[in-house]
C-alpha positions as CSV (number, residue, x, y, z in Angstrom):
1,X,0.0,0.0,0.0
2,X,1.4,3.3,-1.1
3,X,0.9,7.0,-0.3
4,X,-2.0,7.4,-2.7
5,X,-3.8,4.3,-1.5
6,X,-3.6,5.6,2.1
7,X,-4.7,9.1,1.1
8,X,-7.8,7.8,-0.8
9,X,-8.8,5.9,2.3
10,X,-8.3,9.0,4.5
11,X,-10.3,11.2,2.1
12,X,-13.3,8.8,1.8
13,X,-13.5,8.2,5.6
14,X,-13.0,11.9,6.3
15,X,-16.0,12.5,4.0
16,X,-18.0,10.0,6.0
17,X,-16.9,11.5,9.3
18,X,-18.0,15.0,8.2
19,X,-21.3,13.7,6.9
20,X,-22.1,11.5,10.0
21,X,-20.9,14.2,12.4
22,X,-23.1,16.9,10.9
23,X,-26.1,14.6,10.8
24,X,-25.8,13.5,14.4
25,X,-25.4,17.1,15.6
26,X,-28.5,18.2,13.8
27,X,-30.5,15.2,14.8
28,X,-29.7,15.9,18.4
29,X,-31.2,19.4,17.8
30,X,-34.4,17.8,16.6
31,X,-33.8,18.2,12.9
32,X,-35.0,15.6,10.4
33,X,-31.8,15.4,8.3
34,X,-32.2,12.2,6.2
35,X,-34.9,12.9,3.5
36,X,-33.7,10.4,0.9
37,X,-36.8,9.1,-1.0
38,X,-39.3,10.5,1.5
39,X,-42.5,11.7,-0.1
40,X,-41.2,10.9,-3.6
41,X,-42.5,8.4,-6.1
42,X,-41.1,6.4,-9.0
43,X,-37.7,7.3,-10.4
44,X,-37.0,10.2,-8.1
45,X,-37.5,8.0,-5.0
46,X,-35.1,5.3,-6.3
47,X,-32.5,7.8,-7.5
48,X,-32.3,9.4,-4.1
49,X,-32.1,6.1,-2.2
50,X,-29.3,5.0,-4.6
51,X,-27.0,7.5,-2.8
52,X,-26.3,5.0,0.0
53,X,-25.7,2.2,-2.4
54,X,-23.4,4.3,-4.5
55,X,-21.3,5.4,-1.5
56,X,-21.3,1.9,-0.1
57,X,-20.0,0.5,-3.4
58,X,-17.4,3.3,-3.7
59,X,-16.1,2.5,-0.2
60,X,-16.0,-1.2,-0.9
61,X,-14.1,-0.9,-4.2
62,X,-11.7,1.7,-2.7
63,X,-10.8,-0.7,0.1
64,X,-10.4,-3.5,-2.4
65,X,-8.2,-1.4,-4.6
66,X,-6.1,0.1,-1.8
67,X,-5.3,-3.3,-0.3
68,X,-4.8,-4.9,-3.8
69,X,-7.6,-7.4,-3.2
70,X,-8.9,-8.9,-6.5
71,X,-12.6,-8.0,-7.2
72,X,-15.0,-11.0,-6.5
73,X,-15.6,-12.8,-9.8
74,X,-13.6,-10.3,-11.8
75,X,-10.0,-10.6,-10.6
76,X,-7.6,-7.8,-11.0
77,X,-9.2,-4.5,-12.3
78,X,-8.3,-3.3,-15.8
79,X,-6.5,0.0,-15.7
80,X,-7.7,2.3,-18.5
81,X,-4.6,4.4,-18.2
82,X,-1.9,5.0,-15.6
83,X,0.9,7.3,-14.5
84,X,1.9,9.4,-11.6
85,X,0.2,12.5,-13.1
86,X,-3.1,10.8,-12.8
87,X,-2.6,10.0,-9.1
88,X,-1.4,13.5,-8.4
89,X,-4.4,15.0,-10.1
90,X,-6.7,12.7,-8.2
91,X,-4.9,13.7,-4.9
92,X,-5.8,17.4,-5.6
93,X,-9.4,16.5,-6.5
94,X,-9.8,14.6,-3.3
95,X,-8.6,17.6,-1.3
96,X,-10.9,19.8,-3.2
97,X,-13.8,17.5,-2.4
98,X,-13.1,17.6,1.3
99,X,-12.7,21.4,1.3
100,X,-15.9,21.9,-0.7
101,X,-17.9,19.6,1.6
102,X,-16.5,21.1,4.8
103,X,-17.3,24.7,3.7
104,X,-20.8,23.6,2.5
105,X,-21.6,22.0,5.8
106,X,-20.4,25.1,7.7
107,X,-22.5,27.4,5.5
108,X,-25.6,25.3,5.8
109,X,-25.6,25.5,9.6
110,X,-29.0,23.9,10.7
111,X,-30.4,23.8,7.1
112,X,-28.4,20.8,6.0
113,X,-30.5,17.8,4.6
114,X,-29.6,14.6,2.9
115,X,-32.0,14.5,0.0
116,X,-34.7,17.0,-1.1
117,X,-37.0,17.9,1.7
118,X,-40.6,17.8,0.7
119,X,-41.7,20.5,3.1
120,X,-40.8,24.1,2.5
121,X,-37.2,25.1,3.2
122,X,-36.8,27.4,6.2
123,X,-34.1,29.5,4.6
124,X,-32.2,30.1,1.4
125,X,-28.5,29.6,1.9
126,X,-26.5,32.0,-0.2
127,X,-23.4,32.8,1.9
128,X,-20.0,31.2,2.3
129,X,-19.1,28.8,-0.4
130,X,-22.7,29.2,-1.8
131,X,-21.5,32.5,-3.2
132,X,-19.3,30.6,-5.6
133,X,-21.4,27.4,-6.2
134,X,-25.1,26.7,-6.1
135,X,-24.3,23.0,-5.5
136,X,-21.2,22.7,-3.4
137,X,-22.3,19.4,-1.8
138,X,-23.0,17.7,-5.2
139,X,-19.7,19.2,-6.4
140,X,-17.9,17.7,-3.5
141,X,-19.3,14.2,-4.1
142,X,-18.5,14.4,-7.8
143,X,-14.9,15.5,-7.0
144,X,-14.6,12.6,-4.5
145,X,-15.6,10.1,-7.2
146,X,-13.4,11.8,-9.8
147,X,-10.4,11.7,-7.5
148,X,-10.9,8.0,-6.8
149,X,-11.2,7.3,-10.5
150,X,-7.9,9.1,-11.3
151,X,-6.1,7.2,-8.5
152,X,-7.7,3.9,-9.6
153,X,-8.5,4.4,-13.3
154,X,-10.6,1.2,-13.9
155,X,-14.0,0.8,-15.5
156,X,-15.9,0.6,-12.2
157,X,-14.7,3.9,-10.9
158,X,-15.3,5.5,-14.4
159,X,-18.9,4.1,-14.4
160,X,-19.6,5.3,-10.9
161,X,-18.3,8.8,-11.7
162,X,-20.5,9.1,-14.8
163,X,-23.5,7.8,-12.9
164,X,-23.1,10.2,-9.9
165,X,-22.5,13.1,-12.3
166,X,-25.7,12.4,-14.3
167,X,-27.7,11.7,-11.1
168,X,-26.7,15.0,-9.4
169,X,-27.4,17.0,-12.5
170,X,-30.9,15.6,-12.4
171,X,-31.2,16.1,-8.7
172,X,-30.0,19.7,-8.8
173,X,-32.6,20.6,-11.4
174,X,-35.3,19.3,-9.2
175,X,-33.9,21.1,-6.2
176,X,-33.6,24.4,-8.1
177,X,-37.3,24.2,-9.3
178,X,-38.3,23.7,-5.6
179,X,-36.3,26.7,-4.4
180,X,-37.6,28.9,-7.2
181,X,-41.2,28.1,-6.1
182,X,-40.4,28.8,-2.4
183,X,-38.2,31.9,-2.8
184,X,-39.3,33.3,-6.2
185,X,-37.6,36.7,-5.9
186,X,-34.5,36.0,-3.8
187,X,-33.7,32.8,-5.7
188,X,-34.0,34.5,-9.1
189,X,-31.4,37.0,-7.9
190,X,-29.2,34.2,-6.6
191,X,-29.6,32.2,-9.7
192,X,-28.5,35.1,-11.9
193,X,-25.5,35.8,-9.7
194,X,-24.1,32.4,-8.8
195,X,-22.7,29.7,-11.0
196,X,-24.1,26.2,-11.0
197,X,-20.9,24.4,-10.1
198,X,-18.1,26.7,-9.3
199,X,-16.7,30.1,-10.2
200,X,-16.6,33.8,-9.2
201,X,-20.0,35.5,-8.8
202,X,-21.4,36.8,-12.1
203,X,-21.3,40.5,-12.7
204,X,-24.5,42.4,-13.1
């Protein structure tokens, strides 16, 4: 096990520690944090609930790859490409994922939820990292998957990255429609000023 193997494990479990820690704190304050699939029907319900499956599979395959354990029924993974440059880029993306997620959790304060809450949101979060990204949590998860793929460039990690990117694009559109209904004026201003994924605020 090398440096990059150890760092991927640290990054993934740091992400979990941040997620679980924030969830427990808010639940102790009486907040209903986990909203995955609640009040939804059909595709949207299954898409939200697939989050746990996706994170579980990512963790499983990261551990397998880090400890060089052959995949069950598959054997050694097929590397699509290789090289130190790929691992270094993955290292920086993993760092960016943890930073984005940490700043997003801090900015959310008590408004953090896992999944789209069916009831009306209490507040529109626009400060902190939300000045530069409308979806910093989704961005963090995508960066986490991208970082893992660049360290372990095999078909599973590529497929999982593509799936989570498409899923979060779909989820973010649903979330933005909900916020536009609940905060029609303030969200329109925020939408015009702030980029979907990341970048400096747009000029008027």
